[in-house]
N, C-alpha and C positions, 0 to 999 in steps of 0.2 A: 393467495391472501394471508400466507405466515409473515409478511413484513409489511404487508400491505398497511398504512396508516389511517384507522378507521374515519379519523374526520376529511384527511385527502378522499377516501370512499365515497364520503356523502356533501363534499364540498363546502364544510365548513370548517370554525376555527374552534376554538376549546372555551371562548369567551359569547359562545353563539347562544341567543336563546333557545329554551326545550321547543317552544313554538315554530322559530324559523329552521333549528333541526326537522321538525315533523315533516315540514313545509317541501323542504330540500330532497326529505326519504320518499315522500310520497309524489313529487315529482319524474325521480329515477325510476320510482316503484311503478311505474306507466310505461315510463320507457322502455324499460327492459323486462317488464313481464313478460315468460314463456310463453303464455298465450296470445298474446301480441305481437309476438316474432317465432312463429311458428319456424321450428326445425332449424334456429339460431343459437348453436354450441355457445358461442361467445356473448347473446343477450343471457341465456342463463347463467353463464357462469356469473356475469357483470349482478344479475340479479341476487344469486346466492350472498356474491360478496356486500350489496347493498342493504340485505334483509343482516347479516349478521355483525355490521355497523349498527345498522340503527338498533339491534336486542342493546349492543351492551353502553350506546349514548343514551337510548334512550331511557334508560336507567338508573337514578342519580348514585345508586351505592356503586353501581359496575361503573358507572363516568368516573365518579371519583376514586376509586381503585386503579381503573388507566390513565387515569389523569397522574397518578403517583408514581405507579409502578412500569407502564408503560405496559407498549401491545403484547410482550414476550411470554407474560404469566394468563397470557388469554390463548386459549383455542376455540375451533369452530363449534366445539360441542361445549365450551365451558361459556358459551356467548347464547344463555339463557337455556343451553341444551336444548334449542330446538330444530325444527324442520322446516323446510321448502313451505312456504305457507301457501295455502291455496286462495282462493278468492276471499272465502269468509274471514279465513286465518288475518290477509291485511290488510283489508279496511275492517274490522273490527278493532283495530289500535286507533283510529280516526270517529269510533261513535258510529258511522253510518252503514257497515253495514252490509252495503249491498256494492258489488262488484260497477254496477250503472254511476253510480251515485259519483264517480271517479273519472272513470273511460268515457264516458259520452258529455260530464261537465251539462246536462240540463234534465238530467233525469232522480228525482228526489222519490223522498219516502221511503225507509227503509222494508226491504219486504219479510223481516224476521221477526217484526213486530205481530206478523198475522196477516195485515192489510196490504192488499195489492199495491206496487210501484204508480206513484204517479211521472207524467212523463211529461215534456215540454211541447206545447204546440206547433202544428207545421209551420214553417215559413212561409209567405205569398210572396208572389211577384205582379207587378201590373205593369204595362206599359205606356206611356203617355207620349205624344205627339205635340209637338210645339213648333214655333216657328222659329227663326233668326233673330227673330227682332223680340220675341218671349225670352229666347235664351241669354239676350243684350241686358235687358230690363229686371229679368226676374220675375216670375208671377208665381199665384197660388191658382193651384189647380182641386179642384174638388172634385174625388173621385168615388164610384159607387163598385164597392168590395166585396163579392159574399163571403160568409162566414159558417160557418158551423158551428152553430152556438151551442151548450150542454141542453137537454130536456129536459124542462123544468116540471114533466111528470115524472118522470123514472129518475131523476136527477143521476141523466147518464149512465145507467145499468144498463136501457134498450129492453126492459121487463117491465109489462104491468105490474102495479105496485104490488105486491104479497105475491109475486111472480116468480121469485129470483131466490137460487140458494148457493152454498159454497158451491165453486167446483171441487169434486170427488178426486181428480185427478194431484191438486195440487192444495190440496184442502183449502181453499182460498186465499195463499198468498199470492197467487198468480208467476208463481216461480218453478221448476223442476230444478233440482241439484243432484247431481250426480258427482262420485268420490274415484279419480282416476288415477292411478299407478302412472310415477314418471320417475327412472331413473331409483327405483326404492326409494321415492315418497309419496305420500298422497296428496291429491289436488282439487280440492272441491269445484266441478265446472257449477256455474248456474245460467239457466236461461228460460226464454218466459215456457209459459205452460201451451203446450200446443193446443189444446181439448178446450182453452178459455181463454186466449190469444194474451195472457198477461193479464187479461181485469179479475181472475178471482172466483169469479161469478159463474153459474150458468143458469139459462134464462129460460124458462117453461112456459111463458106465455110472454108473446112480443107487444112491447107497449103500442095501445091503439095512435100515441098523438106524433112517434116518429116514426111508428111503423117496426122497433126491433134496432135502429140504428142509433142510438142512443145520445142522438144531434136532432138539431134541426135548422135548415140552411135561411139564413138570412141575408139580405143587402145592406151593407153599414156605410153613409158617405164619410172621406178619410178627406181631411184638407193636406195638402200635401206643398211644400212650399220649396218652389223649385229654385234656386240661387243664382242670380244674374253669373255668366261666364261659364253656364253648365255645359257641360258634351256632349258629344254625341254619346248614346250607347251608356251613359255613366249612370252606377247605382246610386240610389240616395236611398237610406235605411229610414223605415218610420219604425221605433222602437214597442214592443207588445201589440201590434194589431195586423197579427198573424192569427192564423188560429189559435182558439184555446185550448189550454192545456188539457191533456186527458187524467183524472181522478185528482181535481184539483190543480194539475200541476201549472207553472207559468207558460204565459203565450208565447206565440213564436213573433216574427218582425214580419212587416211588410217590407217588400222592394221593390220601388218602385224606379223601373229603367224609361229612360228620357230619349228619347229620339226625335231630332232638331232636323226637319222636313229643309231638303235644300234648296235655296233661295237663287232664283234665275240672276240675280246683277252680283253675289257676292260668293267665292269660293272661300270657305273654311280653312286653313291649316292652324291648329292651336291657337292662340289669342291673334294671330293674323289673320286680314282678312285680304283678296284679291279679288278686280275687277279690272275691266278692261275700258277705254275711251279714246276716240276716233278724234284724228285732227286731218286740217289740209296738209296739202304739200307748202302752201305759203307761211301756214304754221310753223313746219319744219324748218323748213328754210329759212325762215327769219325771224323765230322766235314768237312770244307773246304768253298769255295766259288766259287756262280755260277753268270751268267749273264742273268739277263731279262729284257724282253722288256719296254719300256716303251714308250709314245707318240711321245716323243722326240727323241729315239733314244734307249740306251744299261745304264743299269748301274748293278755294283757289288753288290753283295748280301751276306754277310755272315752267311754261315750255322754252327751254333754250335754245338758240340758234343753230341748224344743223343735229336736231333732233331724228336719230336714225329709228325705223318702223321697230315694233316690237322692244322698247325702250323701256324698265319699268324704273318709277319713280316712286319711292317711299313717303308717305304721308306721317307722322308722327305721330302715335296716337291715337289716330282715329280707327281702331281694329277693336274688337271683344276687350272686353273687358278681364285680369283675372280671376279665377275662383278666389273669390273672398279678399278680394284687395279691390283698391280703386283704382291701379293702376291697367292702363289699356294695351293692347296689342298696336301693331299700324296699319295702315291701308297699302296694299301696293297694289300702283296704278300700271299697267301696261299700255301704252301708248300705241295705237295701230293711225299706220298714217297711209289713207286714203288719195290715192292715183283718179284723177279725172279720166272720163272716158267720153270718146264722141264728141270730140273738140273740133270748130267752126276753125275752117280754112286761119281767118282772122287771131284767132288764138292760138293758133299753130306760128305763127310766123312771128305772134308776141313772145311765144316763147323761145323761140329760136333766135330771136335779137336779144334777149333777156340771157340765156345763156351761152353767148358768144363768146368764143373762150374759155368756155366751162368742159372739164370733163363729166 
């Protein structure tokens, strides 16, 4: 780090605002923190470089001095005289006070204020089966999804009112903190309390309404809009329709997985459809016009003279819609030439006469 430029280390420039410097530091710290890169000396060294640079560039006075005289006057000890931060040290800079705020991205509520942290609710999955025609036009499908709602009797504690107390192990914070030594540095480790499961509360008597679960199971009707052109096994995200959050955390999301049932007449390949049509020997030899089925009705298909069996013709714009577009794929029609069986003697003579001179 003796010659490493602090701005280069954090990926910022001299005129970058403080909030952007902090944002860049936060992203890099999350990426290289030793506790998320077990055993990686490279990540540990990079993490120290990032923190040394941030200690200088986040301090207006030190930053001004660094901009004037450069890197030469700074040593790792001069850079705020700091030690490699543990979880508490690192995230106190952001006013979060809790490792999970940054690393999970969905946990809120600082543990240092004596309250158990809140957590986002779990995501849910719901499988929906539709027909190919439904996928073509798009539909609205109402689904019934079971949710766990916070019990209003105990407010989610799981305890009968008056029978809940702070966990003596974590003193109501919902977390256990331990200091470990790493390369001569102290690192604060934070983990959910094993005795209360991170809730910070111990139940003396279970809630009679929810039987101590803290939640009530209810079914909710949700309308899912399935867009035209949806693909088989495509995930549709319905934000905020998952399980409710814990300790007033945000709800999770609902992921509806669409399954398009096979169609007996059409085989789907992306936005294209494929079907088959049969023609007689006369049409194959002399050509003609046939009517084929599409998802929206009927279409005319010209058969040129001399068409061979298993020849595929393309009808433009008669396939599936592209997702989010008015454009459509094509319909590919494979022609099967049928050969007559059990000809009469007269028919055989007529064919011999017609094919005289032909191989």
